[in-house]
C-alpha positions in Angstrom: 17.2 9.2 -7.7 19.5 8.8 -10.6 18.2 11.1 -13.5 17.8 7.6 -15.8 15.7 6.1 -13.4 13.5 9.2 -13.0 13.0 10.0 -16.9 12.4 5.9 -17.2 9.8 6.0 -14.8 7.9 9.2 -16.2 9.7 11.9 -14.5 7.0 13.8 -13.1 6.5 14.4 -9.4 3.4 13.9 -8.0 1.0 16.5 -6.6 1.9 16.6 -2.6 -1.7 17.3 -1.2 -3.3 14.3 -2.2 -7.2 14.1 -1.6 -8.3 11.4 0.9 -9.4 7.9 -0.7 -13.0 8.0 0.2 -13.3 3.9 -0.5 -11.2 3.3 2.7 -10.7 4.6 6.3 -7.7 4.5 8.5 -9.3 3.0 12.2 -7.3 2.0 15.2 -7.3 -1.7 16.1 -8.3 -2.0 19.8 -6.0 -3.0 22.1 -6.1 -6.8 23.2 -7.9 -7.5 20.1 -6.6 -10.9 18.7 -4.6 -9.3 16.0 -1.1 -8.8 15.5 -1.4 -4.8 15.0 -3.5 -4.5 18.0 -2.6 -0.9 19.2 -2.0 0.4 16.2 -4.1 1.0 13.0 -5.5 -0.7 10.2 -6.9 0.1 6.6 -11.2 -0.7 6.7 -13.3 -0.4 3.9 -15.7 2.8 3.9 -18.0 1.0 1.1 -18.6 -1.9 -0.5 -15.5 -2.9 -2.7 -16.2 -5.1 -6.1 -13.8 -8.1 -6.8 -11.0 -6.8 -9.0 -11.6 -3.0 -8.2 -8.7 -0.5 -7.9 -9.0 0.9 -4.3 -6.1 3.1 -4.3 -2.3 3.4 -5.2 0.4 3.1 -2.5 2.2 6.3 -2.0 5.4 7.3 -0.9 9.2 8.6 -1.5 10.2 7.0 -4.4 14.0 5.2 -4.0 16.4 3.1 -4.8 17.8 0.0 -3.0 21.1 1.9 -2.0 19.1 5.3 -1.0 16.0 3.7 1.0 15.8 3.3 4.8 16.9 -0.2 5.5 14.5 0.1 8.8 11.2 0.9 7.3 8.1 -0.9 7.6 6.6 0.6 4.8 8.7 -0.2 1.7 7.4 -1.6 -1.1 8.9 -2.7 -4.4 7.6 -0.2 -7.5 9.7 -1.1 -10.5 13.6 -2.6 -11.3 15.6 -0.8 -9.2 12.7 1.4 -7.6 11.2 1.1 -4.2 8.5 3.4 -2.8 9.1 4.2 1.1 5.8 5.5 3.1 7.5 6.1 6.1 7.9 10.0 6.2 5.1 10.7 3.6 2.4 8.6 2.0 -1.1 7.7 2.1 -3.8 5.7 3.6 -2.6 2.6 1.7 0.6 2.5 4.2 -1.7 1.0 6.9 -3.0 -1.9 5.0 -1.8 -5.0 7.2 -0.5 -8.0 6.6 -3.0 -11.0 7.0 -0.8 -13.4 9.0 -1.9 -13.8 12.1 -5.2 -12.6 12.1 -6.8 -15.6 11.4 -8.2 -14.1 7.8 -7.2 -14.5 4.6 -5.8 -11.4 2.1 -8.6 -9.7 0.3 -6.1 -7.1 -1.5 -3.5 -7.7 -3.3 -0.5 -5.1 -4.8 -1.1 -4.5 -8.9 2.0 -2.8 -10.6 1.4 -0.9 -13.6 2.8 1.7 -16.0 0.3 4.8 -16.9 0.1 4.5 -20.8 0.2 8.1 -21.2 2.6 9.3 -18.6 5.1 6.2 -18.2 4.7 6.7 -14.3 4.9 3.1 -12.4 1.9 2.7 -10.1 1.7 0.2 -7.3 -2.1 0.1 -6.7 -4.0 -2.1 -4.1 -6.9 -4.3 -5.6 -9.6 -6.3 -4.4 -8.9 -9.8 -4.7 -11.8 -12.5 -5.9 -14.8 -11.8 -3.1 -16.1 -8.3 -2.5 -14.9 -6.6 0.7 -17.9 -5.6 2.6 -18.3 -1.8 4.6 -16.7 -2.1 7.7 -14.1 -4.9 7.0 -10.1 -4.5 7.0 -8.0 -4.6 3.8 -5.6 -7.1 4.5 -2.9 -8.1 2.0 0.0 -10.8 1.7 3.4 -8.8 1.9 5.2 -12.0 1.5 7.4 -14.5 3.3 10.1 -11.8 4.2 7.5 -9.4 6.2 6.7 -9.7 10.0 5.4 -7.3 12.6 7.9 -6.4 15.2 
């Protein structure tokens, strides 16, 4: 990443050994289930989550549009000129599925913020307007360009 972008975004490397988030669990979605990710994985609430609650940050390799893998299915916009790609490493957040084709509405959203103390850019996953019950899948709206392949 260019030095000026790293400096503008906090300039600090995150710790590689991030503890698992206790609010969620990664669970296989059964083959044959009426779900576009059947046979793959999803992110489910390990406890009841309150409206507006920050669940976890989306972690991955920070890269520019020019250096990011164009085939990765785990890329999210972090800040102008920066992307976060969780294809090679990341956390549980990468298993948050898009709601399209599930018969359900999204119940979480991405929220960008800048840490006031460090200047780091963060991309968090936050609960929408209703609580999410333990065992319920976290579903997000990735946008019109997103599709399962």
